N, C-alpha and C positions, 0 to 999 in steps of 0.2 A: 626333757633333757634339754641342757646347752654344752653344745660344742666349743670350745676351748682351739684356739688360730695359731691364739700370741699374738697375730700379725703386729699390736702398737708396739709390744715389748723386744721383736727381734728386731725391729726397725728401730727401737731404741739404743738395743745394743750392737749395731753395726754402724751406727750414725754416729756416735764417738769421738770419732775424727775428723769430721764432717763439721765445715763452713758453718756459719750462723745461717745461712740462705741455702747452703745444701739440706740443713737440719730441718728447715721449716716444709722444704718440698719431699723432704722423704716423709715427713707425718702427717702431709699434705698423702700422699701417697695411701701410706698406713689407715692413715682414716676411711679413705675409702675403697681399700681394698674389706676391712673391718664391716662394711656399709655393703658392699657386693656382696660377703659372704653370707651378711642374712637374708641378703634378696635370692639370693641363689637358696639358701636353705628352704625357706617359705614355700617357692615356686617346686621345688620338691615336695613340700610338703601337700600342693596344692594338686599334684599328681604327671612332673616333668619331667625328668630329668636334664641337665643341664650341664653340657664341654665348653669347656675356654677353648679355646683355642689361638696362636698365631697367626693373626691377618697380616703381619709386617713390621717391619723393622724399622725403628725411629732412630737414624743419627744425626748426633749433635754437631760435629765439625769438627769435635776435640780430642774423637777415640768414644766418647759416649753414643751407648746404645741404651733404644728402652725397647721392649716387645708388644709392639699393640694386638688387641685381645678381640675376638669377636666371639661371641654366645652359638653355639649349636644346639635346638630346643627338639627333644622330643618330645613330645604325648603318648599318652598308655598305649591310642590306637595305631601309634608308629611303628615302625619295626623297631 
């Protein structure tokens, strides 16, 4: 079964009013999220549960911010 996350499509829709540099940065985030989603699916298929939680928030100094994530991984033998 193929899961359609629409990460790239959503990023492109939201990037239409951005500068070229901002669009390139968002494309990088979207590509990495796409790969991350596939890695999570592989981990789940291998028998672990994966939850992403915000570990920190990065502030860019001009009012911009981004959530930094860490995985919480649980194997079937754990709670």
